[in-house]
Rosetta silent file (secondary structure, phi, psi, omega in degrees, C-alpha in Angstrom):
SEQUENCE: XXXXXXXXXXXXXXXXXXXXXXXXXXXXXXXXXXXXXXXXXXXXXXXXXXXXXXXXXXXXXXXXXXXXXXXXXXXXXXXXXXXXXXXXXXXXXXXXXXXXXXXXXXXXXXXXXXXXXXXXXXXXXXXXXXXXXXXXXXXXXXXXXXXXXXXXXXXXXXXXXXXXXXXXXXXXXXXXXXXXXXXXXXXXXXXXXXXXXXXXXXXXXXXXXXXXXXXXXXXXXXXXXXXXXXXXXXXXXXXXXXXXXXXXXXXXXXXXXXXXXXXXXXXXXXXXXXXXXXXXXXXXXXXXXXXXXXXXXXXXXXXXXXXXXXXXXXXXXXXXXXXXXXXXXXXXXXXXXXXXXXXXXXXXXXX
SCORE:     score description
SCORE:     0.000 S_00000001
   1 L     0.000  -39.667  179.880   31.328  -94.868   -7.611 S_00000001
   2 H   -60.662  -41.819  179.771   30.720  -94.134   -3.940 S_00000001
   3 H   -65.633  -34.707  178.966   33.952  -92.152   -3.744 S_00000001
   4 H   -67.171  -40.874  178.555   32.955  -90.202   -6.857 S_00000001
   5 H   -63.529  -42.544  179.423   29.576  -89.319   -5.331 S_00000001
   6 H   -62.882  -39.293  178.829   31.270  -88.221   -2.116 S_00000001
   7 H   -65.947  -39.641  179.008   33.705  -86.119   -4.116 S_00000001
   8 H   -63.631  -42.979  178.456   30.826  -84.567   -6.042 S_00000001
   9 H   -62.214  -41.587  179.849   29.009  -83.696   -2.827 S_00000001
  10 H   -62.725  -43.968  179.220   32.205  -82.186   -1.411 S_00000001
  11 H   -62.003  -43.391  179.970   32.744  -80.046   -4.518 S_00000001
  12 H   -61.603  -42.207  179.970   29.121  -78.825   -4.393 S_00000001
  13 H   -63.626  -40.930  178.971   29.483  -77.924   -0.730 S_00000001
  14 H   -63.095  -41.275  179.746   32.685  -76.016   -1.413 S_00000001
  15 H   -64.302  -42.392  177.932   30.987  -74.078   -4.244 S_00000001
  16 H   -62.206  -46.183  179.405   28.029  -73.163   -2.027 S_00000001
  17 H   -60.821  -41.277  179.248   30.402  -72.060    0.756 S_00000001
  18 H   -63.429  -38.688  178.403   32.426  -70.035   -1.722 S_00000001
  19 H   -64.152  -42.358  178.267   29.253  -68.362   -2.939 S_00000001
  20 H   -62.135  -44.585  179.438   28.264  -67.442    0.619 S_00000001
  21 H   -60.593  -42.446 -179.930   31.734  -66.052    1.299 S_00000001
  22 H   -62.914  -42.894  179.096   31.578  -63.989   -1.921 S_00000001
  23 H   -63.247  -44.041  179.603   28.197  -62.552   -0.982 S_00000001
  24 H   -62.498  -40.740  178.676   29.413  -61.692    2.513 S_00000001
  25 H   -64.401  -42.990 -179.391   32.531  -60.065    1.085 S_00000001
  26 H   -60.497  -45.507 -178.760   30.433  -58.134   -1.445 S_00000001
  27 H   -66.016  -34.982  179.195   28.106  -56.880    1.276 S_00000001
  28 H   -66.171  -27.407 -179.037   31.026  -55.887    3.483 S_00000001
  29 H   -78.723  -16.243 -178.275   32.352  -53.729    0.674 S_00000001
  30 L  -104.156  139.032  176.552   29.069  -51.798    0.429 S_00000001
  31 E  -116.548  152.544 -179.573   27.858  -49.221    2.928 S_00000001
  32 E   -89.642  133.490  179.399   24.353  -47.828    3.289 S_00000001
  33 E  -134.716  160.843  177.555   23.832  -44.158    2.504 S_00000001
  34 E  -141.083  140.453  178.826   20.900  -41.783    2.215 S_00000001
  35 E  -143.398  158.563 -179.396   20.522  -38.490    0.389 S_00000001
  36 E  -135.206  154.227  168.572   17.821  -35.952   -0.370 S_00000001
  37 E  -151.661  159.198 -175.855   17.095  -33.199   -2.849 S_00000001
  38 E  -129.370  151.149  174.313   14.148  -30.911   -3.481 S_00000001
  39 L   137.184  -53.326 -177.873   12.669  -29.226   -6.517 S_00000001
  40 H   -70.121  130.752 -179.884   11.444  -31.838   -8.951 S_00000001
  41 H    57.865   25.950  173.308    7.687  -32.357   -8.869 S_00000001
  42 H    54.273   39.690  178.721    7.492  -29.881   -5.980 S_00000001
  43 L  -151.205  171.392  178.374    8.381  -32.437   -3.355 S_00000001
  44 E   -86.076  133.766  174.352   11.308  -33.924   -1.451 S_00000001
  45 E  -106.922  128.727  177.367   13.105  -36.877   -3.021 S_00000001
  46 E  -118.611  128.846  179.197   14.856  -39.331   -0.702 S_00000001
  47 E  -120.466  124.139  176.167   17.227  -41.979   -2.040 S_00000001
  48 E  -117.111  129.969 -177.771   18.519  -44.788    0.156 S_00000001
  49 E  -164.983 -176.076 -175.825   21.071  -47.175   -1.261 S_00000001
  50 E  -119.133  139.656  179.658   24.386  -48.961   -0.998 S_00000001
  51 E  -152.550  167.762 -179.121   27.738  -47.904   -2.391 S_00000001
  52 L   -76.926  -20.722 -179.815   31.443  -48.460   -1.817 S_00000001
  53 L  -158.081  164.139  176.179   31.930  -44.914   -0.575 S_00000001
  54 H   -61.847  -37.594  179.993   30.130  -41.669    0.185 S_00000001
  55 H   -63.128  -45.241  179.790   31.700  -40.165   -2.923 S_00000001
  56 H   -61.230  -45.182 -179.418   30.390  -42.956   -5.127 S_00000001
  57 H   -64.855  -43.739 -178.180   26.894  -42.644   -3.663 S_00000001
  58 H   -63.353  -39.328  178.219   26.867  -38.843   -3.939 S_00000001
  59 H   -63.049  -43.671 -179.771   27.930  -38.947   -7.581 S_00000001
  60 H   -71.424  -34.086  174.928   25.142  -41.372   -8.445 S_00000001
  61 H   -60.186  -41.309  177.887   22.656  -39.389   -6.367 S_00000001
  62 H   -61.916  -37.724  177.867   23.536  -36.370   -8.487 S_00000001
  63 H   -66.351  -39.540  177.865   22.829  -38.344  -11.655 S_00000001
  64 H   -65.618  -38.630  178.560   19.409  -39.367  -10.322 S_00000001
  65 H   -62.033  -43.074  178.377   18.658  -35.751   -9.438 S_00000001
  66 H   -63.382  -41.447 -178.579   19.492  -34.671  -12.984 S_00000001
  67 H   -65.638  -43.784 -179.858   17.333  -37.432  -14.465 S_00000001
  68 H   -66.901  -37.492  177.517   14.324  -36.561  -12.304 S_00000001
  69 H   -63.191  -34.956  177.095   14.726  -32.851  -13.114 S_00000001
  70 H   -59.042  -46.505 -179.983   14.650  -33.785  -16.801 S_00000001
  71 H   -69.934  -36.180  176.817   11.219  -35.379  -16.397 S_00000001
  72 H   -57.197  -44.783  179.452   10.006  -32.508  -14.238 S_00000001
  73 H   -66.623  -41.955 -179.299   10.756  -30.099  -17.065 S_00000001
  74 H   -62.087  -38.483 -171.430    9.162  -32.317  -19.709 S_00000001
  75 H   -99.688    3.019 -178.275    5.907  -32.752  -17.792 S_00000001
  76 L   -66.330  135.160  176.771    5.631  -29.239  -16.331 S_00000001
  77 L  -108.224    0.291 -176.054    2.365  -27.436  -17.158 S_00000001
  78 L  -112.051  -23.871 -172.915    3.288  -24.117  -15.551 S_00000001
  79 L  -130.551  153.528  173.848    6.774  -23.205  -16.821 S_00000001
  80 L  -107.044  157.881 -178.951    8.768  -23.183  -20.034 S_00000001
  81 E  -137.245  142.191 -178.585   12.455  -24.099  -20.370 S_00000001
  82 L   -57.143  128.216  176.017   14.996  -23.146  -22.994 S_00000001
  83 L    75.328    9.653 -176.963   15.228  -25.763  -25.723 S_00000001
  84 E  -122.501  122.284  167.870   12.445  -27.911  -24.249 S_00000001
  85 L   -92.537  110.748 -175.366    9.028  -28.540  -25.750 S_00000001
  86 L  -117.912 -166.639 -178.976    7.046  -29.726  -22.763 S_00000001
  87 H   -62.166  -37.980  177.172    3.410  -30.200  -21.729 S_00000001
  88 H   -62.588  -38.861  177.561    2.989  -26.442  -21.310 S_00000001
  89 H   -58.605  -42.877  178.049    4.255  -25.950  -24.859 S_00000001
  90 H   -62.950  -45.792 -179.436    1.541  -28.314  -26.086 S_00000001
  91 H   -62.708  -40.864 -178.948   -1.130  -26.524  -24.060 S_00000001
  92 H   -64.982  -25.430 -178.203   -0.020  -23.102  -25.300 S_00000001
  93 L   -96.423    8.435 -177.459   -0.381  -24.313  -28.907 S_00000001
  94 L   -55.626  130.504  178.948   -3.876  -25.778  -28.385 S_00000001
  95 L    76.394   -1.827 -176.138   -6.070  -25.223  -31.410 S_00000001
  96 L  -111.838  -54.680 -175.404   -3.188  -23.644  -33.323 S_00000001
  97 L  -159.714  158.614  174.895   -0.535  -26.139  -34.294 S_00000001
  98 L   -76.013  149.827 -178.496    1.035  -29.499  -33.581 S_00000001
  99 E  -117.734  127.863  175.614    4.130  -29.520  -31.357 S_00000001
 100 E   -76.938  129.537 -172.753    7.136  -31.770  -31.949 S_00000001
 101 L  -132.397  166.467  175.507    8.053  -33.397  -28.652 S_00000001
 102 L   -63.070  147.573 -179.829   10.483  -35.765  -26.989 S_00000001
 103 H   -59.022  -27.751 -179.090    9.701  -39.451  -27.369 S_00000001
 104 H   -74.249  -24.910  171.576    9.192  -39.754  -23.617 S_00000001
 105 H   -68.979  -42.441  176.150    6.296  -37.288  -23.782 S_00000001
 106 H   -59.458  -42.187  179.533    4.734  -39.467  -26.452 S_00000001
 107 H   -62.244  -43.604  179.519    5.299  -42.481  -24.203 S_00000001
 108 H   -63.214  -44.566 -178.185    3.675  -40.699  -21.259 S_00000001
 109 H   -67.784  -33.894  173.644    0.650  -39.631  -23.305 S_00000001
 110 H   -62.926  -42.159  176.226    0.200  -43.169  -24.606 S_00000001
 111 H   -60.700  -42.783  179.726    0.196  -44.333  -21.000 S_00000001
 112 H   -60.311  -43.117  178.281   -2.373  -41.645  -20.192 S_00000001
 113 H   -65.639  -39.377  178.888   -4.695  -42.803  -22.958 S_00000001
 114 H   -64.011  -44.339 -179.918   -4.277  -46.416  -21.852 S_00000001
 115 H   -67.415  -33.739  175.961   -5.061  -45.556  -18.236 S_00000001
 116 H   -59.671  -44.305  179.861   -8.095  -43.543  -19.326 S_00000001
 117 H   -69.993  -42.495 -174.031   -9.481  -46.639  -21.037 S_00000001
 118 H   -75.029  -20.616  179.178   -8.554  -49.097  -18.275 S_00000001
 119 L  -108.462   12.703  179.382  -10.059  -46.939  -15.503 S_00000001
 120 L    53.751   44.035  173.611  -13.184  -45.952  -17.461 S_00000001
 121 L    85.443    0.440  179.820  -12.204  -42.303  -17.481 S_00000001
 122 L   -73.007  -21.223  170.287  -11.278  -41.946  -13.802 S_00000001
 123 L  -111.404  117.636 -167.152   -7.728  -41.056  -14.907 S_00000001
 124 L  -138.074   95.138 -175.872   -8.062  -38.250  -17.434 S_00000001
 125 L   -75.179  -11.578  177.423   -4.959  -36.420  -18.707 S_00000001
 126 L   -97.507   22.598 -174.210   -7.068  -34.182  -21.021 S_00000001
 127 L  -100.085   17.634 -172.372   -8.966  -32.809  -18.018 S_00000001
 128 H   -62.056  -31.363 -178.207   -6.680  -29.815  -17.529 S_00000001
 129 H   -64.015  -37.074  177.499   -9.317  -27.123  -18.111 S_00000001
 130 H   -76.079  -44.009 -178.685  -11.296  -28.286  -15.077 S_00000001
 131 H   -62.943  -35.586  179.855   -8.229  -29.001  -12.932 S_00000001
 132 H   -66.759  -33.899  176.895   -6.804  -25.536  -13.608 S_00000001
 133 H   -64.791  -46.287  176.515  -10.026  -23.944  -12.311 S_00000001
 134 H   -62.887  -39.595  178.944   -9.778  -25.936   -9.091 S_00000001
 135 H   -59.808  -45.567 -178.568   -6.065  -25.104   -8.873 S_00000001
 136 H   -64.734  -40.513  178.083   -6.753  -21.366   -9.103 S_00000001
 137 H   -66.039  -39.096  179.491   -9.478  -21.553   -6.441 S_00000001
 138 H   -65.499  -43.907  179.194   -7.221  -23.577   -4.152 S_00000001
 139 H   -63.162  -40.572  178.460   -4.335  -21.117   -4.524 S_00000001
 140 H   -65.276  -41.313  179.080   -6.643  -18.197   -3.830 S_00000001
 141 H   -66.799  -34.136  177.758   -8.079  -19.948   -0.788 S_00000001
 142 H   -72.195  -30.462  177.188   -4.632  -20.717    0.595 S_00000001
 143 H   -73.416  -37.355 -176.373   -3.624  -17.086    0.204 S_00000001
 144 L  -146.907  109.693 -179.706   -6.743  -15.770    1.925 S_00000001
 145 H   -60.165  -32.469  179.604   -9.163  -17.889    3.915 S_00000001
 146 H   -65.312  -28.173 -178.736  -11.738  -15.129    3.620 S_00000001
 147 H   -94.174    0.786 -176.082  -11.613  -15.446   -0.167 S_00000001
 148 L   -63.794  131.417  178.146  -11.750  -19.251   -0.202 S_00000001
 149 L  -152.051  164.007  171.981  -14.434  -20.633   -2.477 S_00000001
 150 L  -107.055  152.835  178.832  -15.171  -23.629   -4.639 S_00000001
 151 L   -60.178  149.420  177.260  -15.952  -23.314   -8.348 S_00000001
 152 L   -77.609  161.449  177.321  -19.619  -23.041   -9.236 S_00000001
 153 H   -60.047  -37.235 -179.949  -21.421  -25.790  -11.112 S_00000001
 154 H   -65.464  -43.502  178.495  -21.761  -23.452  -14.073 S_00000001
 155 H   -61.898  -44.232 -178.465  -18.028  -22.713  -14.159 S_00000001
 156 H   -66.178  -43.147 -179.902  -17.165  -26.402  -13.950 S_00000001
 157 H   -62.925  -38.591  179.262  -19.662  -27.421  -16.617 S_00000001
 158 H   -64.095  -40.770  179.153  -18.319  -24.764  -18.981 S_00000001
 159 H   -71.906  -37.612 -174.676  -14.757  -26.036  -18.535 S_00000001
 160 H   -63.833  -20.481  177.627  -15.736  -29.727  -18.739 S_00000001
 161 L   -61.678  -26.076 -173.869  -16.903  -29.264  -22.340 S_00000001
 162 L  -102.346   46.251 -177.259  -13.235  -28.954  -23.321 S_00000001
 163 L  -132.681   28.275 -177.826  -12.003  -32.325  -22.056 S_00000001
 164 L   -76.423  116.941 -178.652  -12.633  -34.699  -24.957 S_00000001
 165 H   -60.539  -27.698  179.764   -9.815  -37.239  -25.072 S_00000001
 166 H   -67.567  -16.577  177.928  -10.374  -37.660  -28.804 S_00000001
 167 H   -83.666   -1.256  172.107   -9.148  -34.074  -29.256 S_00000001
 168 E   -91.743  107.546 -174.273   -5.705  -35.192  -28.101 S_00000001
 169 E  -108.435  118.514  179.253   -4.029  -36.129  -31.391 S_00000001
 170 E  -109.492  121.399  175.734   -0.708  -37.986  -31.303 S_00000001
 171 E  -102.774  101.067 -175.183    1.199  -38.396  -34.570 S_00000001
 172 L   -63.517  -42.582 -175.731    3.676  -41.175  -33.887 S_00000001
 173 L   -66.977  -41.558 -179.531    5.505  -40.866  -37.198 S_00000001
 174 L   -86.584   -9.894 -177.200    5.989  -37.096  -36.957 S_00000001
 175 L    58.071   47.751 -179.995    6.484  -37.230  -33.150 S_00000001
 176 E  -126.137  159.408  176.260    3.980  -34.420  -32.641 S_00000001
 177 E  -129.779  135.065 -179.124    1.064  -33.691  -30.330 S_00000001
 178 E  -135.841  131.658  173.097   -1.910  -31.505  -31.235 S_00000001
 179 E  -100.136  111.975 -174.902   -4.893  -30.396  -29.160 S_00000001
 180 L   -67.963  -33.019 -179.977   -7.747  -29.797  -31.585 S_00000001
 181 L   -87.282  119.280 -177.306   -9.808  -27.847  -29.060 S_00000001
 182 L   -66.555  -14.494 -179.101   -8.213  -24.460  -28.455 S_00000001
 183 L  -107.578    6.923  176.836   -9.618  -24.290  -24.911 S_00000001
 184 L   -92.989  163.795  177.325   -8.509  -27.715  -23.735 S_00000001
 185 L  -153.766  153.782  177.172   -5.296  -28.456  -21.870 S_00000001
 186 L   -91.528  145.986  170.482   -3.349  -31.450  -20.621 S_00000001
 187 L  -141.207  110.737 -174.069   -2.612  -32.156  -16.975 S_00000001
 188 L  -100.033   23.226 -177.782   -0.492  -35.264  -16.412 S_00000001
 189 L   -60.835  -25.099 -178.121   -0.433  -35.006  -12.615 S_00000001
 190 L   -78.408  -14.001 -178.076   -2.155  -38.370  -12.246 S_00000001
 191 L  -135.967  -19.453 -170.271    0.651  -40.247  -14.035 S_00000001
 192 H   -62.072  -48.190 -178.563    3.616  -37.926  -14.599 S_00000001
 193 H   -66.491  -41.647  179.149    5.417  -38.325  -11.304 S_00000001
 194 H   -62.281  -42.585  177.334    4.866  -42.071  -11.238 S_00000001
 195 H   -60.575  -45.473 -178.351    6.176  -42.441  -14.777 S_00000001
 196 H   -62.847  -43.043 -179.962    9.234  -40.343  -13.894 S_00000001
 197 H   -63.203  -39.590  177.800    9.984  -42.353  -10.751 S_00000001
 198 H   -61.248  -44.946 -179.525    9.779  -45.581  -12.743 S_00000001
 199 H   -66.938  -37.205  178.302   12.229  -44.255  -15.328 S_00000001
 200 H   -67.480  -37.958  177.546   14.593  -42.984  -12.638 S_00000001
 201 H   -64.060  -42.075  177.439   14.506  -46.388  -10.928 S_00000001
 202 H   -63.970  -37.738  178.160   15.379  -48.087  -14.220 S_00000001
 203 H   -67.184  -38.064  178.453   18.201  -45.592  -14.703 S_00000001
 204 H   -58.162  -41.749  177.917   19.476  -46.297  -11.168 S_00000001
 205 H   -64.573  -39.107 -179.382   19.880  -49.942  -12.082 S_00000001
 206 H   -60.963  -35.260 -177.122   21.697  -48.974  -15.290 S_00000001
 207 L   -94.439   14.115  172.770   24.319  -47.007  -13.349 S_00000001
 208 L    93.807    9.041  178.169   24.910  -49.811  -10.874 S_00000001
 209 L   -91.313   80.078 -171.833   22.551  -48.893   -8.034 S_00000001
 210 L   -87.861   -5.335  178.194   21.150  -52.383   -7.654 S_00000001
 211 L  -134.289   82.274 -169.458   20.001  -51.989   -4.031 S_00000001
 212 E  -141.311  141.211  174.852   18.143  -48.695   -3.925 S_00000001
 213 E  -120.063  122.959 -177.782   14.922  -47.246   -2.556 S_00000001
 214 E  -114.317  125.282  179.778   13.624  -44.059   -4.206 S_00000001
 215 E  -123.956  117.475  178.636   10.878  -42.009   -2.579 S_00000001
 216 E  -122.130   95.169 -174.691    9.400  -39.004   -4.394 S_00000001
 217 L    63.561 -125.857 -179.533    6.521  -37.702   -2.335 S_00000001
 218 L   -88.610   11.116 -179.792    3.947  -40.473   -2.179 S_00000001
 219 E  -108.239  117.377 -179.283    5.731  -42.540   -4.852 S_00000001
 220 E  -122.293  128.574 -176.415    8.156  -45.170   -3.566 S_00000001
 221 E  -132.892  133.204 -179.104   10.050  -47.480   -5.901 S_00000001
 222 E  -107.229  133.371  171.791   12.529  -50.226   -5.037 S_00000001
 223 E  -105.195   97.643 -174.026   15.422  -51.343   -7.213 S_00000001
 224 L    68.885 -174.466  175.413   16.124  -54.770   -5.766 S_00000001
 225 L   -98.445 -161.996  175.725   16.201  -55.346   -2.036 S_00000001
 226 L   -70.516  167.204 -177.071   18.791  -54.358    0.537 S_00000001
 227 L   -65.010  -22.744  179.723   22.381  -55.462    0.032 S_00000001
 228 L   -88.312    4.788  176.891   21.945  -58.275    2.559 S_00000001
 229 L    92.849   -7.256  178.635   19.105  -59.767    0.519 S_00000001
 230 L   -85.534  156.990 -179.122   16.273  -58.648    2.785 S_00000001
 231 L   -77.879  161.948  172.328   13.412  -56.490    1.457 S_00000001
 232 E   -75.318  145.178  175.048   12.923  -52.790    2.108 S_00000001
 233 E  -107.975  118.895 -174.866   10.323  -51.897    4.735 S_00000001
 234 E  -114.866  130.397  177.191    8.173  -48.952    3.632 S_00000001
 235 E   -88.436  139.754  174.412    5.752  -47.092    5.872 S_00000001
 236 E   -96.854  123.019 -174.829    2.379  -45.939    4.565 S_00000001
 237 E   -60.954  142.212  171.098    1.606  -42.462    5.860 S_00000001
 238 L   -78.258  118.109 -178.592   -1.298  -41.899    8.197 S_00000001
 239 L   -67.610  -13.985  176.565   -3.514  -39.343    6.397 S_00000001
 240 L  -128.742   68.542 -173.918   -4.626  -38.028    9.797 S_00000001
 241 H   -63.162  -20.460  177.647   -1.382  -38.130   11.864 S_00000001
 242 H   -69.402  -14.034 -179.650   -2.902  -35.883   14.511 S_00000001
 243 H   -99.249    6.771 -178.199   -5.160  -38.826   15.376 S_00000001
 244 L   168.069 -145.617 -176.538   -2.368  -41.340   15.961 S_00000001
 245 L   -72.750  156.739  179.268    0.933  -42.673   14.627 S_00000001
 246 L   -67.484  -23.128  178.545    2.657  -41.155   11.583 S_00000001
 247 E  -124.307  143.191 -177.969    2.333  -44.483    9.733 S_00000001
 248 E  -108.519   -8.977  178.690   -0.674  -46.763    9.581 S_00000001
 249 E  -162.890  160.225  171.758    0.917  -49.762    7.851 S_00000001
 250 E  -128.914  147.986  177.171    4.220  -51.118    6.630 S_00000001
 251 E  -132.313  153.033  177.900    4.940  -53.139    3.523 S_00000001
 252 E  -107.082  127.838  176.783    7.976  -55.074    2.373 S_00000001
 253 E  -136.132  138.933  174.304    9.199  -54.604   -1.201 S_00000001
 254 L  -121.148    2.306  170.175   12.335  -55.825   -2.948 S_00000001
 255 L  -170.411  167.041 -177.544   11.265  -54.622   -6.371 S_00000001
 256 E    82.127 -159.989 -170.599    8.282  -52.754   -7.729 S_00000001
 257 E  -154.013  168.425  170.258    6.624  -49.845   -6.020 S_00000001
 258 E  -137.625  131.766 -177.400    3.931  -48.469   -3.779 S_00000001
 259 E  -128.209  135.871 -179.402    2.121  -45.222   -4.554 S_00000001
 260 E  -119.377  133.302  170.500   -0.326  -43.329   -2.341 S_00000001
 261 E  -115.160  139.007 -177.941   -2.921  -40.745   -3.330 S_00000001
 262 E  -158.875  178.490 -177.059   -4.715  -38.804   -0.623 S_00000001
 263 L  -103.699   14.959 -167.957   -6.439  -35.664    0.570 S_00000001
 264 L  -107.830    0.357  179.653   -3.889  -34.737    3.216 S_00000001
 265 L  -115.062  -49.955 -179.181   -1.125  -32.868    1.388 S_00000001
 266 L  -113.494   98.220 -178.221   -2.639  -30.657   -1.306 S_00000001
 267 E  -157.422  169.667  170.109   -5.971  -29.302   -0.128 S_00000001
 268 E  -146.761  168.535 -176.493   -7.758  -26.236    1.156 S_00000001
 269 E  -120.397  139.562  175.841  -10.851  -25.634    3.275 S_00000001
 270 E  -129.077  116.627 -179.308  -14.052  -23.752    2.528 S_00000001
 271 L    52.535   42.362  175.921  -16.509  -23.266    5.390 S_00000001
 272 L    81.821   -2.086  179.704  -14.870  -26.110    7.308 S_00000001
 273 E  -100.597  134.716 -179.915  -14.998  -28.579    4.409 S_00000001
 274 E   -87.435  131.864  176.837  -11.768  -30.019    3.002 S_00000001
 275 E  -124.367  114.906 -176.333  -11.313  -29.998   -0.792 S_00000001
 276 E   -90.959  177.675 -174.401   -8.297  -31.910   -2.131 S_00000001
 277 L   -81.923  -11.748  179.964   -6.519  -31.637   -5.483 S_00000001
 278 L   -86.285  125.722 -176.456   -7.895  -34.906   -6.878 S_00000001
 279 L  -119.267  133.036  178.534  -11.033  -34.301   -8.933 S_00000001
 280 E   -79.894  117.573 -179.181  -13.476  -36.950  -10.146 S_00000001
 281 L   -61.238  -20.539  179.602  -14.074  -36.412  -13.883 S_00000001
 282 L   -78.738  -22.842 -177.356  -17.600  -37.789  -13.508 S_00000001
 283 L  -120.559  -14.386 -174.045  -18.678  -35.136  -11.006 S_00000001
 284 L    64.541   18.516 -178.360  -16.081  -32.350  -11.478 S_00000001
 285 E  -127.974  156.195  173.056  -15.727  -32.408   -7.673 S_00000001
 286 L   -64.542  133.986  178.830  -13.200  -33.869   -5.206 S_00000001
 287 L   -71.172  157.452 -177.611  -14.407  -37.326   -4.163 S_00000001
 288 L  -122.005   24.657 -176.804  -15.308  -37.939   -0.530 S_00000001
 289 L   -79.156  -42.898 -169.901  -14.852  -41.698   -0.301 S_00000001
 290 E  -137.867  162.834  170.259  -11.388  -41.971    1.283 S_00000001
 291 E   -88.510  -32.052  176.003   -8.563  -40.147    3.014 S_00000001
 292 E  -160.731  156.038  173.499   -5.978  -42.127    1.054 S_00000001
 293 E  -135.947  131.212  178.250   -5.522  -45.058   -1.315 S_00000001
 294 E  -116.735  139.734 -178.503   -2.245  -46.945   -1.769 S_00000001
 295 E  -125.454  132.897  173.668   -1.437  -49.229   -4.691 S_00000001
 296 E  -108.932  128.934  173.810    1.318  -51.859   -4.954 S_00000001
 297 E  -164.493 -174.576 -174.349    2.414  -53.076   -8.361 S_00000001
 298 L   -81.465  -31.344 -173.299    5.497  -53.426  -10.564 S_00000001
 299 L  -112.699  126.134 -175.928    5.299  -50.144  -12.480 S_00000001
 300 H   -67.147  -34.825  178.246    5.197  -46.776  -10.714 S_00000001
 301 H   -64.335  -43.025  177.715    3.377  -45.016  -13.561 S_00000001
 302 H   -66.177  -42.414  179.093    0.590  -47.583  -13.501 S_00000001
 303 H   -62.052  -40.701  178.373    0.452  -47.468   -9.689 S_00000001
 304 H   -59.554  -46.983 -179.249    0.201  -43.667   -9.787 S_00000001
 305 H   -62.657  -46.601 -175.598   -2.715  -43.853  -12.214 S_00000001
 306 H   -72.805  -29.779  175.557   -4.588  -46.530  -10.306 S_00000001
 307 H   -64.882  -36.227  174.978   -4.159  -44.859   -6.912 S_00000001
 308 H   -67.960  -47.014 -178.827   -5.884  -41.816   -8.433 S_00000001
 309 H   -59.383  -46.183 -177.955   -8.569  -43.918  -10.095 S_00000001
 310 H   -67.275  -31.672  177.089   -9.351  -45.865   -6.904 S_00000001
 311 H   -64.001  -27.809 -178.609   -9.493  -42.624   -4.910 S_00000001
 312 L   -90.857    5.330 -174.308  -12.272  -41.559   -7.301 S_00000001
 313 L  -126.107  151.185  171.435  -14.285  -44.788   -6.892 S_00000001
 314 L   -64.200  155.864 -172.737  -16.380  -46.430   -4.212 S_00000001
 315 H   -56.732  -46.931 -175.810  -14.623  -49.304   -2.457 S_00000001
 316 H   -60.929  -43.242  179.312  -16.597  -52.139   -4.062 S_00000001
 317 H   -67.145  -40.421  179.209  -15.973  -50.838   -7.588 S_00000001
 318 H   -66.078  -41.765  179.325  -12.300  -50.208   -6.836 S_00000001
 319 H   -62.466  -42.335  178.762  -11.793  -53.637   -5.312 S_00000001
 320 H   -62.298  -38.920  178.919  -13.349  -55.282   -8.368 S_00000001
 321 H   -64.422  -44.947 -179.369  -11.021  -53.284  -10.624 S_00000001
 322 H   -63.798  -42.136 -177.203   -7.936  -54.286   -8.616 S_00000001
 323 H   -66.619  -19.418  176.550   -8.918  -57.956   -8.538 S_00000001
 324 L   -88.877   -2.723 -179.570   -9.068  -57.956  -12.325 S_00000001
 325 L  -100.253  141.740  177.927   -5.508  -56.637  -12.553 S_00000001
 326 L   -82.786  136.087  176.099   -2.465  -58.879  -12.526 S_00000001
 327 L    57.415   43.083  176.656    0.156  -58.224   -9.825 S_00000001
 328 L  -135.983  135.360  175.834   -1.740  -55.320   -8.242 S_00000001
 329 E  -134.898  160.142 -176.603   -2.901  -54.828   -4.650 S_00000001
 330 E  -146.700  158.343  175.482   -4.410  -51.847   -2.840 S_00000001
 331 E  -133.685  131.384 -179.413   -5.190  -50.413    0.579 S_00000001
 332 E  -113.216  132.997  174.616   -8.013  -47.958    1.280 S_00000001
 333 E  -114.075  113.954 -176.926   -8.189  -45.629    4.304 S_00000001
 334 E   -74.238  166.973  177.225  -11.710  -44.306    4.831 S_00000001
 335 L   -60.675  -26.966  178.922  -12.709  -40.893    6.105 S_00000001
 336 L   -88.878    3.528  179.620  -13.588  -42.624    9.373 S_00000001
 337 L    90.710   -6.124  178.964  -10.124  -44.202    9.610 S_00000001
 338 L   -65.825  134.778 -179.997  -11.283  -47.692    8.601 S_00000001
 339 E  -110.542  130.229  177.007   -8.611  -49.566    6.649 S_00000001
 340 E  -128.773  148.843 -174.828   -9.485  -52.112    3.995 S_00000001
 341 E  -127.493  153.000  161.732   -7.176  -54.203    1.829 S_00000001
 342 L   -76.905  166.547 -167.796   -7.261  -56.240   -1.311 S_00000001
 343 L   -55.338  -37.383 -174.180   -6.371  -59.858   -0.662 S_00000001
 344 L  -117.087   24.934 -176.084   -2.608  -59.749   -1.093 S_00000001
 345 L   -56.592  -48.254  176.582   -1.679  -56.169   -0.242 S_00000001
 346 L  -154.515  111.018 -176.990    0.590  -57.253    2.561 S_00000001
 347 L   -64.566  -15.148  178.969    0.626  -60.802    3.839 S_00000001
 348 L   -85.284  -14.645 -178.595    2.061  -59.517    7.112 S_00000001
 349 L   -90.107  146.509  174.701   -0.959  -57.308    7.736 S_00000001
 350 L   -74.875  126.608 -177.749   -4.120  -58.635    9.305 S_00000001
 351 L   -86.048    0.000    0.000   -6.885  -58.552    6.708 S_00000001
């Protein structure tokens, strides 16, 4: 019996050693590559991953670019595309007729309704009439500082009347979307990019990119860890880089995502005051609580929504919301530079 036990131990050791050798061989066959492309969601996309050759990586990078462009077209509110019924198509038909759409638009809008309920209206995809007014003022202000202005309370109140979520009618069986109010419009900016990044990450795994980091603007999603088994290290941007380092924190992820919303990329100034693109549906104004909010969780679409919601909420209310969510952590950067974390945002960071 003793000899049998010794033989069993020897066999187990050989199997473990063989497994280690296989992993080392596998890793030696893969090289790390990085690629970028621009266009989708008006930002730079960076993909870092492992492949057997530059050709293999480039081919798969091209597939990811095509997939992300597909979602960009579906969720676009400014442009139309041949053969595509997108969010703009729905908006153009508001008050007139239902629009037959791709199943992924239905999926996105279901997510939007869910996030609206779970964030008590702080994420509002039927808020396009108000957001478009702010967008037009921001574009005008960026073109000419002398002409920069913020919308009046009267203008905002008039637009806000046309933001009733109940007027967004989804017919699952017919695969159609109808806006009952002819003056309302959808804007999926709070969830669209995050949803797209999540789908692209899932697609990356399908095509064999099992060790990949995808960064689309402030949305970062990991498909597994690095090829050597260690996690990816992701930097969180400093919203005021002129006051210090380009990154204010780092996090380790080997799956899941981190998404940041902030006032430092899309904004304009009126009489020395900064007005960002994120608007609080409760006030019709950009919130002034934070410079940025970052959310870690498993799903990029959910993280995108909650980073927007938390940006629109005071810290105490946001922290309570996060603590009631499973597998979600957040980091808040105040206007004064103070950084606060939920309990498990990054165990390597000092709380």
